[in-house]
C-alpha positions as CSV (number, residue, x, y, z in Angstrom):
1,M,0.0,0.0,0.0
2,V,1.4,3.4,-1.0
3,N,0.5,6.7,0.4
4,H,1.2,9.3,-2.3
5,T,0.3,12.2,0.0
6,K,3.0,11.5,2.6
7,K,5.4,9.6,0.3
8,E,5.2,6.5,2.5
9,Y,4.5,2.8,1.9
10,A,3.4,0.0,4.2
11,K,3.8,-3.8,3.7
12,F,0.9,-6.0,4.6
13,Y,2.1,-9.5,5.2
14,S,0.0,-12.7,5.1
15,F,0.5,-15.4,7.7
16,P,1.5,-18.9,6.5
17,L,-1.2,-21.6,7.1
18,D,0.8,-23.1,10.1
19,E,0.8,-19.7,11.8
20,I,-2.9,-19.2,11.2
21,K,-3.6,-22.6,12.8
22,K,-1.4,-21.8,15.8
23,K,-3.3,-18.5,16.3
24,V,-6.7,-20.2,16.1
25,I,-5.6,-22.9,18.7
26,D,-4.2,-20.2,20.9
27,R,-7.5,-18.2,20.6
28,L,-9.6,-21.3,21.5
29,Q,-7.4,-21.9,24.6
30,G,-7.9,-18.3,25.7
31,N,-4.3,-17.2,25.6
32,A,-3.9,-15.3,22.4
33,E,-3.9,-11.6,21.7
34,W,-5.9,-9.9,18.9
35,V,-4.0,-9.0,15.8
36,I,-5.8,-6.2,14.0
37,N,-5.9,-5.5,10.2
38,P,-3.8,-2.3,9.9
39,L,-5.6,-0.7,6.9
40,P,-8.8,0.4,8.8
41,L,-6.7,1.7,11.6
42,I,-4.3,3.8,9.7
43,T,-7.1,5.3,7.7
44,A,-9.5,5.8,10.6
45,L,-11.2,9.0,11.5
46,G,-12.1,9.7,15.1
47,N,-10.3,7.2,17.3
48,G,-10.6,8.3,20.9
49,R,-14.3,9.3,20.8
50,G,-15.7,6.1,22.3
51,G,-17.7,3.3,20.8
52,G,-15.1,0.7,19.7
53,D,-11.9,2.8,19.7
54,Y,-8.6,1.0,19.3
55,S,-6.3,0.9,22.3
56,G,-3.1,-1.2,22.0
57,T,0.3,-1.1,20.5
58,D,1.0,1.7,18.1
59,E,-2.1,3.5,19.1
60,D,-0.5,6.8,18.1
61,K,-0.5,5.7,14.4
62,V,-4.3,5.3,14.2
63,G,-5.6,7.7,11.5
64,I,-2.2,8.9,10.3
65,W,-3.2,8.1,6.6
66,A,-6.8,9.3,6.9
67,R,-7.9,11.3,3.9
68,D,-4.6,10.7,2.1
69,I,-4.3,9.5,-1.5
70,L,-3.5,5.7,-1.4
71,S,-3.0,3.0,-4.0
72,V,-1.9,-0.6,-4.1
73,E,1.4,-1.0,-5.9
74,F,3.6,-4.0,-6.7
75,E,6.8,-1.9,-6.7
76,I,7.9,0.6,-4.1
77,P,8.3,4.1,-5.6
78,D,11.7,5.7,-5.2
79,E,12.3,7.8,-2.2
80,F,9.2,6.6,-0.3
81,K,9.8,5.7,3.4
82,E,8.3,2.6,5.0
83,L,5.7,3.0,7.7
84,K,6.0,0.3,10.2
85,F,3.4,-0.7,12.7
86,N,2.3,-3.6,14.9
87,F,-1.3,-3.3,15.9
88,K,-2.2,-5.8,18.7
89,E,-4.9,-5.6,21.3
90,A,-4.6,-7.9,24.3
C-alpha cells in the first residue's frame, strides 16, 4: 500500500497456514492476543471518541493516513519511506 500524500508505503504480510492454525488454537485456549488489520486503523477518523476505539500497541498511528491518496502497488516508488506498525490488542 502506497501513500502518495506522505510519500510512504506499508507492507501488509500474510500469515502462513501453520501460523494461522497456531493463532486459532491459541485463541480457543484463551491465551492469544488480537491481531488487527492495519488498513482500517491507519485510515480511521475519530479514534478516541468512544464506541469501539482501538487501544493497544502503536495507538499513536491510528488515523495517520486518513484522507490521504492511497494506492496498491507492486513496486515501491523511489524515495518513499516505509511506515512500520504492529497493531495488537490484548
